[in-house]
C-alpha positions in Angstrom: -74.6 -48.5 -23.3 -74.7 -52.1 -24.6 -73.2 -54.9 -22.6 -72.0 -55.2 -19.1 -69.1 -53.0 -17.9 -66.7 -53.3 -15.0 -64.4 -50.5 -14.0 -61.2 -50.8 -12.1 -59.5 -47.7 -10.7 -55.8 -48.0 -9.9 -55.3 -46.3 -6.5 -52.5 -48.3 -4.8 -49.5 -46.0 -5.3 -47.9 -43.8 -2.6 -47.1 -40.8 -4.7 -43.6 -40.1 -3.4 -43.3 -36.9 -5.3 -46.2 -35.4 -3.5 -44.0 -35.3 -0.3 -47.0 -36.2 1.8 -48.1 -38.8 4.4 -51.5 -38.7 2.6 -51.9 -41.2 -0.2 -51.7 -39.4 -3.6 -55.3 -40.3 -4.6 -56.7 -38.7 -1.5 -55.3 -35.2 -2.2 -58.2 -32.8 -2.6 -59.2 -31.2 -5.9 -62.1 -28.8 -5.9 -63.9 -30.3 -3.0 -63.3 -34.0 -3.7 -60.3 -36.3 -3.6 -58.6 -37.2 -6.8 -60.0 -40.8 -6.8 -63.5 -39.5 -6.2 -63.1 -37.2 -9.2 -62.2 -40.3 -11.2 -65.2 -42.2 -10.0 -67.4 -39.2 -10.7 -66.4 -39.5 -14.4 -68.4 -42.7 -14.7 -71.8 -41.1 -14.8 -72.3 -41.7 -18.5 -71.2 -45.4 -18.7 -73.2 -47.0 -15.8 -70.8 -49.8 -14.8 -72.1 -52.9 -13.0 -68.9 -53.3 -11.0 -66.7 -50.5 -9.5 -63.4 -51.9 -8.3 -60.7 -49.8 -6.6 -57.2 -51.3 -6.2 -55.7 -50.1 -2.9 -52.2 -50.6 -1.5 -50.3 -47.8 0.2 -52.3 -46.7 3.3 -55.2 -48.8 2.1 -57.2 -48.3 5.2 -57.1 -44.5 4.7 -58.4 -44.9 1.1 -61.2 -47.3 2.3 -62.2 -44.9 5.0 -62.3 -41.9 2.7 -64.5 -43.8 0.2 -66.7 -45.6 2.8 -69.7 -43.4 1.8 -69.7 -45.1 -1.6 -71.7 -48.2 -1.1 -71.1 -49.6 -4.7 -67.3 -49.8 -4.5 -65.4 -53.0 -4.1 -61.8 -52.7 -2.7 -59.1 -54.9 -4.1 -55.8 -55.2 -2.2 -52.4 -54.9 -4.0 -49.9 -55.7 -1.3 -46.9 -55.0 -3.5 -47.0 -52.3 -6.1 -45.4 -54.1 -9.1 -46.9 -52.1 -12.0 -50.2 -51.5 -13.7 -50.4 -55.0 -15.1 -49.9 -56.5 -11.7 -52.6 -54.2 -10.3 -55.1 -55.4 -12.8 -54.1 -59.0 -12.1 -55.5 -58.5 -8.6 -59.1 -58.2 -9.9 -59.1 -61.6 -11.6 -60.7 -63.4 -8.5 -63.4 -60.6 -8.3 -64.5 -61.0 -12.0 -64.3 -64.8 -12.4 -67.9 -65.0 -13.7 -68.0 -61.6 -15.4 -68.8 -61.3 -19.1 -68.4 -57.9 -20.6 -65.8 -55.1 -20.9 -63.3 -53.8 -18.4 -62.5 -50.1 -18.2 -59.1 -49.3 -16.6 -58.6 -45.9 -15.0 -55.9 -44.3 -12.9 -56.8 -42.8 -9.6 -54.5 -39.8 -10.2 -56.1 -38.7 -13.5 -59.0 -36.6 -12.2 -60.0 -34.4 -15.2 -61.6 -37.0 -17.5 -65.0 -35.9 -18.7 -67.9 -38.5 -18.6 -68.5 -37.9 -22.4 -64.9 -38.9 -23.2 -65.3 -42.3 -21.4 -68.7 -42.8 -23.1 -67.0 -42.2 -26.5 -64.2 -44.6 -25.7 -66.7 -47.3 -24.7 -68.9 -46.7 -27.8 -65.9 -47.1 -30.2 -64.8 -50.2 -28.3 -68.2 -51.9 -28.5 -69.2 -50.8 -31.9 -65.9 -51.9 -33.5 -65.9 -55.1 -31.3 -62.3 -54.4 -30.3 -60.5 -56.6 -27.8 -58.7 -53.5 -26.6 -59.3 -49.7 -27.1 -56.8 -47.1 -25.8 -57.4 -43.5 -25.0 -54.7 -41.4 -26.7 -53.9 -37.7 -27.2 -52.0 -35.6 -29.6 -49.4 -33.6 -27.6 -47.5 -30.7 -29.1 -44.5 -31.8 -26.9 -44.8 -35.5 -26.3 -41.3 -35.8 -24.7 -41.2 -38.5 -22.1 -44.5 -40.2 -23.1 -44.8 -43.6 -24.7 -45.9 -43.3 -28.4 -48.8 -45.0 -30.0 -48.5 -45.9 -33.7 -51.6 -46.6 -35.7 -52.6 -47.2 -39.3 -55.1 -45.0 -41.2 -58.1 -46.7 -39.4 -56.7 -45.9 -36.0 -55.8 -49.5 -35.4 -52.8 -49.7 -33.1 -49.8 -51.3 -34.7 -47.2 -50.6 -31.9 -46.6 -48.9 -28.6 -43.1 -47.8 -27.9 -41.7 -46.1 -24.8 -40.1 -42.7 -25.4 -36.6 -43.9 -24.5 -36.8 -46.7 -27.0 -38.0 -44.6 -29.9 -35.8 -43.6 -32.8 -35.6 -39.9 -33.7 -38.1 -40.5 -36.5 -40.5 -42.3 -34.2 -40.3 -39.4 -31.7 -41.9 -37.1 -34.2 -45.1 -39.0 -33.6 -47.2 -36.8 -31.3 -49.8 -39.5 -30.3 -49.3 -40.6 -26.7 -50.8 -43.2 -24.5 -53.1 -41.7 -21.9 -53.1 -44.8 -19.7 -56.9 -45.3 -20.0 -58.0 -48.7 -21.5 -61.1 -50.6 -22.4 -60.7 -54.4 -22.7 -62.9 -57.3 -23.7 -62.7 -59.1 -20.4 -62.9 -62.6 -21.9 -59.7 -61.9 -23.9 -57.8 -60.0 -21.2 -58.5 -62.5 -18.4 -56.7 -65.2 -20.5 -53.6 -63.0 -21.1 -53.2 -61.5 -17.7 -52.0 -64.6 -15.8 -49.1 -65.0 -18.3 -47.9 -61.4 -18.0 -44.2 -61.1 -17.4 -41.9 -58.5 -15.9 -39.3 -58.5 -18.6 -38.0 -54.9 -18.1 -35.4 -52.9 -16.2 -38.0 -52.0 -13.5 -39.1 -55.6 -13.1 -42.7 -54.5 -13.2 -45.8 -55.9 -15.0 -46.9 -53.3 -17.6 -50.5 -53.4 -18.8 -49.4 -52.2 -22.2 -47.7 -55.6 -22.7 -51.0 -57.3 -23.1 -51.9 -55.2 -26.2 -49.5 -57.0 -28.5 -51.5 -60.2 -27.9 -54.9 -58.7 -28.6 -56.7 -57.9 -31.9 -58.1 -55.6 -33.0 -56.8 -52.8 -30.8 -57.8 -49.2 -31.6 -56.8 -45.8 -30.4 -59.3 -43.0 -29.6 -57.9 -39.5 -29.4 -59.3 -37.3 -26.7 -60.4 -33.9 -28.0 -59.0 -32.0 -25.0 -55.5 -33.2 -24.0 -55.9 -31.6 -20.6 -58.3 -34.3 -19.6 -55.6 -36.9 -19.4 -53.3 -34.8 -17.2 -52.0 -37.0 -14.3 -51.0 -35.7 -10.9 -47.5 -36.6 -9.6 -46.5 -33.5 -7.7 -48.0 -30.4 -6.1 -47.3 -28.3 -9.1 -49.4 -30.6 -11.3 -52.1 -30.6 -8.6 -52.2 -26.8 -8.8 -52.3 -26.9 -12.6 -55.2 -29.4 -12.5 -57.1 -27.2 -10.0 -56.8 -24.2 -12.4 -58.1 -26.3 -15.3 -61.0 -27.6 -13.1 -61.9 -24.1 -11.9 -62.1 -22.8 -15.5 -64.5 -25.6 -16.3 -66.7 -25.1 -13.3 -67.0 -21.3 -13.7 -67.6 -21.6 -17.4 -70.5 -24.1 -16.7 -72.0 -21.8 -14.1 -71.7 -18.7 -16.3 -73.5 -20.6 -19.1 -76.2 -21.4 -16.6 -76.8 -17.7 -15.8 -74.3 -16.9 -13.0 -72.2 -13.8 -13.2 -68.6 -13.8 -12.1 -67.3 -10.2 -12.1 -63.6 -11.4 -12.0 -63.6 -15.2 -12.5 -59.9 -15.5 -12.0 -60.1 -14.2 -8.5 -62.8 -16.6 -7.3 -63.0 -20.4 -6.7 -65.9 -22.8 -6.6 -65.9 -26.4 -5.5 -67.4 -29.2 -7.7 -70.0 -29.8 -5.0 -71.4 -26.3 -4.9 -74.8 -25.5 -6.4 -75.7 -22.0 -7.7 -79.0 -20.8 -9.0 -79.5 -18.3 -11.8 -79.0 -14.5 -11.5 -76.4 -14.8 -8.8 -73.6 -12.3 -8.9 -70.2 -13.5 -7.6 -68.0 -10.5 -6.7 -64.2 -10.7 -6.8 -62.2 -12.7 -4.2 -65.1 -14.9 -3.3 -64.7 -18.6 -2.5 -67.5 -21.2 -2.3 -66.6 -24.5 -0.7 -68.2 -27.9 0.1 -71.9 -28.6 0.0 -72.9 -24.9 -0.4 -76.1 -23.8 -2.2 -76.6 -20.2 -3.3 -80.2 -19.1 -4.1 -81.2 -17.1 -7.0 -80.6 -13.3 -7.1 -77.9 -13.4 -4.5 -74.9 -11.1 -4.4 -71.9 -12.8 -2.9 -68.8 -10.9 -2.0 -66.4 -9.3 -2.5 -64.1 -11.0 -0.2 -66.4 -13.7 1.2 -65.8 -17.4 2.1 -68.9 -19.7 2.2 -68.4 -23.3 3.2 -71.1 -26.0 3.6 -73.8 -23.4 3.9 -77.2 -22.7 2.3 -78.0 -19.2 1.2 -81.6 -18.2 0.4 -82.7 -16.1 -2.5 -81.8 -12.4 -2.9 -79.3 -12.4 0.0 -76.2 -10.3 0.1 -73.0 -11.5 1.7 -70.3 -8.9 1.9 -66.8 -9.5 3.2 -67.9 -12.3 5.5 -67.2 -15.9 6.4 -70.0 -18.5 6.7 -69.5 -22.2 7.6 -72.0 -24.9 8.3 -74.8 -22.4 8.4 -78.1 -21.4 6.8 -79.3 -18.0 5.7 -82.9 -17.2 4.6 -84.2 -15.1 1.8 -83.4 -11.4 1.6 -80.8 -11.5 4.3 -78.0 -8.9 4.4 -74.7 -10.2 6.0 -71.6 -8.1 6.6 -69.2 -6.6 6.2 -67.0 -8.7 8.4 -69.5 -11.0 9.9 -68.9 -14.6 10.9 -71.6 -17.3 11.0 -70.6 -20.8 12.0 -71.5 -24.0 13.7 -75.1 -24.5 12.5 -76.1 -20.9 12.7 -79.6 -20.5 11.2 -80.8 -17.0 10.1 -84.4 -16.4 9.1 -85.7 -14.3 6.2 -85.1 -10.6 5.8 -82.6 -10.3 8.6 -79.7 -7.9 8.9 -76.4 -9.3 10.3 -74.0 -6.4 10.3 -70.4 -5.6 10.7 -68.3 -7.5 13.2 -71.1 -9.8 14.3 -70.4 -13.4 15.2 -73.2 -16.0 15.3 -72.5 -19.5 16.5 -75.0 -22.4 16.8 -77.9 -20.0 17.1 -81.3 -19.8 15.4 -82.7 -16.4 14.4 -86.3 -15.8 13.4 -87.4 -13.5 10.5 -86.6 -9.8 10.4 -84.0 -9.9 13.2 -81.6 -7.0 13.3 -78.1 -7.6 14.6 -76.4 -4.5 13.2 -72.9 -4.5 14.7 -70.4 -5.6 17.2 -72.3 -8.5 18.8 -71.9 -12.2 19.7 -74.8 -14.7 19.7 -73.8 -18.2 20.8 -76.2 -21.0 21.6 -79.1 -18.6 21.3 -82.7 -18.8 20.0 -84.3 -15.5 18.8 -87.9 -15.0 17.8 -89.1 -12.7 15.0 -88.3 -8.9 14.8 -85.8 -9.0 17.6 -83.4 -6.0 17.6 -80.0 -6.7 19.1 -78.2 -3.5 20.1 -74.6 -2.8 19.4 -72.2 -4.7 21.6 -74.8 -7.2 22.9 -73.2 -10.5 24.1 -74.6 -13.8 25.1 -72.3 -15.1 27.8 -73.0 -18.8 27.0 -69.9 -20.5 28.6 -69.4 -21.0 32.3 -66.0 -22.5 32.0 -67.3 -26.1 31.8 -70.2 -26.2 29.4 -72.3 -24.0 27.1 -75.8 -22.7 28.1 -78.7 -21.4 26.0 -80.2 -18.0 25.7 -83.8 -17.5 24.5 -85.1 -14.2 23.3 -88.8 -13.7 22.4 -90.5 -11.9 19.5 -89.9 -8.1 19.2 -87.5 -7.9 22.1 -84.9 -5.1 22.0 -81.5 -5.2 23.7 -79.7 -1.9 24.5 -76.1 -1.3 23.5 -73.4 -3.2 25.5 -75.9 -5.6 27.1 -74.7 -9.0 28.5 -77.1 -11.9 28.7 -75.7 -14.4 31.1 -76.9 -17.9 30.1 -79.0 -19.8 30.9 -81.5 -17.0 30.6 -84.8 -16.4 28.8 -86.2 -13.1 27.8 -89.9 -13.0 26.9 -91.6 -11.3 24.0 -91.7 -7.4 23.8 -88.9 -7.0 26.4 -86.7 -4.0 26.4 -83.2 -4.3 27.9 -81.6 -1.1 29.1 -78.2 -0.2 27.7 -75.2 -1.6 29.6 -77.4 -4.1 31.5 -76.1 -7.5 32.7 -79.1 -9.8 32.7 -78.8 -12.9 34.8 -82.4 -13.8 35.5 -85.3 -14.6 33.2 -87.5 -11.7 32.2 -91.3 -12.0 31.6 -93.1 -10.6 28.5 -93.8 -6.9 28.2 -91.1 -5.8 30.6 -88.3 -3.3 30.8 -85.2 -4.6 32.5 -82.3 -2.4 33.7 -79.5 -4.3 35.4 -76.7 -2.0 36.1 -75.3 0.0 39.1 -76.8 3.4 39.8 -74.6 6.2 38.4 -72.8 8.2 41.0 -71.3 11.7 40.3 -68.8 13.4 42.7 -68.5 17.1 41.7 -65.2 19.0 42.0 -63.2 15.8 42.0 -59.8 15.6 40.2 -57.2 12.9 40.1 -54.4 13.5 42.6 -52.0 12.7 39.8 -53.3 15.5 37.6 -53.5 17.9 40.5 -49.7 17.4 41.2 -49.0 17.9 37.5 -50.8 21.3 37.6 -48.9 22.4 40.7 -45.6 21.7 39.0 
């Protein structure tokens, strides 16, 4: 892209209609905040300056974007309109020569290609201002943009000020602008608030610039702003359709796309099958050949190739190749499962590391444990890792087998090739190649009957 480009994102508003203590621009949409979605749309235009105008709960916005090292925050202590917001960047761009792209922090669906097209038209035609516009079937409530046959803007009129004839014009202002900074910086200081709201409107600068052109966006959904929860839900639905369409084009199968959701941040390899009612969140990676779901939630987790996750929940965990999980398993808190393991129904694994070919078939809890390879965990085995004050580790060596309903009281270490008898409560370390049985000797009293039942029979 020729020439230098600065971008300012307007993110100072409260968003009263969201009915929330959270600033509007920080509401999440598909794994990222609204303002992060806006910043993500800049990938094709490569700006030299990224400025974010903050106001309401400015510290919250700064903290939420602290991971972005190339963003400069600009304070707008009073929210007096879009023109006033852009006025605040004047001290930050005193020596800048290039173009300024103005975006709104609550318009998260803009595609990078759209901004690239806007900038290309602006620079190719050497405009002083270029507006992104859209053709709405029902433009009621929107300001109208009037152009000649060459898309040169002749007038911008607010809906309430339009005549009936002018209201037939379906071209509306999207609120996205590209300006030649040398021209805009001269006009901004003289901007006045001559309106009922006593606000400084950025559109007022357009009448003093020439040439000014309009660029219609191909997909009007891109310019949809977020002012309330209903619009947030509508934007989420649009975003989900985009995300799943892209993954299906890349070789991922969604059996019922409308029932599943995928965050922007998720990565999926080819030949993955996503069953109905499956939700992929955060920084999740799904390896090739996996079958995920139905009814699974995976968040911030890495799944290896050819794994199956059935009716299960995984968070902050890692699963190797060829692993079968579920139904109704729960992996959380940095659980790491090796290759070709079986994690069966009603198994919970927390902050534990399992080697390859481990079998935990059903009804078990492993917490703060380290298991070697080819361990078989019997049904109902529990690691008792918490003493009421702090957690303790359990270590289980290669090829060890625990019997059903075993309890391993941490801290405890079982060596390799150990067999734990069913129903044992193991409280001491066990050496390699051992059989451990830790339970009371069975006693049988013949001819005994409960006195209660005996009285019932006599009656």
